[in-house]
N, C-alpha and C positions, 0 to 999 in steps of 0.2 A: 733316259731322260738326258739332254745336254748336262754332266761332269757330272752325271751320274754314280761313276765311279769310285772302287776306293781310291784312297790319294795312294801313291805310287804302287798302281795296277795302271795296264796296259790296255788300253782298249781293245782292242785289237786284240787283243788274247787274255780275253776274258769272257769263263761265262758260270753263273751258277746253278749247282744242279742239287736237289737233297732228294730223300726219297718220298716216292707218293704220300700225298695228304691230299682228303676231298675239303674236306673243310677251310676255307680260305683262311679264316680265326689262327689258324698256328700255325700261317706263315712266314708272320713277322716276331714270331717266340724260336721259331726254328732254326738249325742252325744248315747253313750250306758251305757249297762247300766249293769252290775252283777249281772246273775240269782244266783247264792248263796248270793249275801249278804243282809243283817235283812235292811241293811238302807238304800238303792238306792239310796249310790252312782253314782255317772254318771264317766263313766273314754272316750277318745279321743284313736282313734288306729293311727297308722302311719307306711308308708312301709319305713324311714327311720332311716337311724343308725342301731347296731348290738342289743341294749336290750332299752326296754321302761325305762317310770318313774311312774313318782308314779301316774303319770293323767295320761298316755299315754299306751298302748299297742302296742309290736313291731308283727303288725305281718305280714302272710307270703306271697309273692305273686309267679305268678308262677312261674317265676327268680327262687324262691326260693328252688320252689318241683321240677324242674329239676335239677338245681345244688346238691342237695341233695341225686340224686339219683345218680348222679355219683359217688360218693365218701358212697352210703349206704352197711354197711357191711352187707357178708351174713349170716348168723348165724349158719346153715344151713351147713355148709359145712369149710374144712378148708385148709391152702397152703398149700405146698408142702413139707415142715417138718411135717406135717401133726399139729398146730399149730391153733387154732380158726381163722378166716378168722375178721380183723378189715376194719377199712377205707383204706387204706393206699395197705392193701392186692394184688398183683393184680401175672399173670399167671396162668397155671394149675390148676384148686382148682379140692377136693377132698374129699368123704362124711365124716362127721367126724363120728369117732370110740365115742359110748355109750355105756355107765355101770349103770341098771338100779339096783340104788338104792333102792325105794320103791313105790308100783302102789297106785295108789290115783286115787280114781273117781272124776271125775265134767262136771258139766254141766251147760251150756249155756242156761242162760232161754229167754223164746221165749217172754217173758213181755219185755225184754228190747232191742227187736234185731232192734226196727224205731229208740232208743237211742242211738243205739252204729251208727248205720246208717247212723246218724242228727249231728254225735260230739260230743254228749250232753255226753256221758261215755270216761271217762279220764282213765279209767285202768281199762286194761282188769278180774283184780279181782275183780271188781264191779257187773260184772251180771254175776258170775260164784259160784257157790251152787256146794256145796263141803258134797263126799255124804263116811261119814268115815265107812272103816272093820275095827274091829273093829281083824280082825283073822289076819291084813296085817297093821295095824299102828306098828308106831317106837316101841313100850314099846315092842310086841308079835314079831315084827321079828328081834329087836337089843337090847336092851335092856335084857333084860328076860333070853335069850339065858347067856347073862354075867353074870349074878348073878348069873345061877342055878351053872356058872362052882367052883362063888369064896368061900372059906370055909364061912362053915354055923357060925362058931362062933368070925367069922371076920368082916361078913356081921351084924350079932346081936347089937357087939359093934359097926358097926358105923353107928348103927340107935339110939343108947342108949335114950332115952327120948323121942323119937318119935314114936320107934315099937315096939312090946312087940316080944321077942321069937316064940310065935306062930303065930301074923302076919305074920309073915318075912319067914318061913316054906308055910304057905299059900300061897303067893306073891309066893314065890318063886315055887310049886311047880301047881299054872297056881291057883288056885280053886279060888282064887279073885284079882282085880286090885286097886294099889290106888292111895287116892286122888291126885287134884293132885302137894298141896305141898309135899306130902311122893316120891310124881313121880320123879318131880324134884330134889328131897335129893339123893333115887335111882339113877336114872340118870346120876349122876353126879359122884356117888361111883364108877357104870360100866366106867364112863371113867377116872376115876383115875387109876382103875385095869387092861384098855386097855393101858396105857402110865404110867408107875408103876414111884411113886417119889425117893425118895433115900430113906426114912422114911421103907414107903413096899418092898424095894429091904431087906433093912435090917431086915424085921421079917421073917427070913424063917418061920414060922410054916405056912403063910398066902403067901406062895411065890404059884405060876401057872403056 
């Protein structure tokens, strides 16, 4: 449930476990241990109220699950006006239109599937493995094409003290790739030129 975790705990790093007990009536009387906690602190669970307390976690009931399903947003669909669906959307839905921003290869590691099915993994990102392709990353597909349109002198002046003229030439030509800090700096320069400020507009020498 939203806000069901005890106060002071991280929802992404909180999972209660307890000895097997077949009688559900005993579950609220038992002590539960957070598997991520190193202190061994114990908690209780409850189905009452709308949120947990410092020592109690609010857990879902079957009734909660069914109630949430009625207002479950459908992220793959849009409403009649083309807006993404929200919990209150109703009526005839339509497929959302998408625009590919970039291609990123990911994979779900099979050695974590059991943990996912058991509810031990709280975020999908923790079981994803990224397989970067330098030919299709943001630097290659977005930043570099903009830098190649920027006048060389302006780019060299913007990188003064950080990159030499020769380094800037090699980067623009695609013969080298910048270190993370320089890449961040060059990305900021590219963003500045995509949405130029007054200073750049007034300097006709560097107008794109």
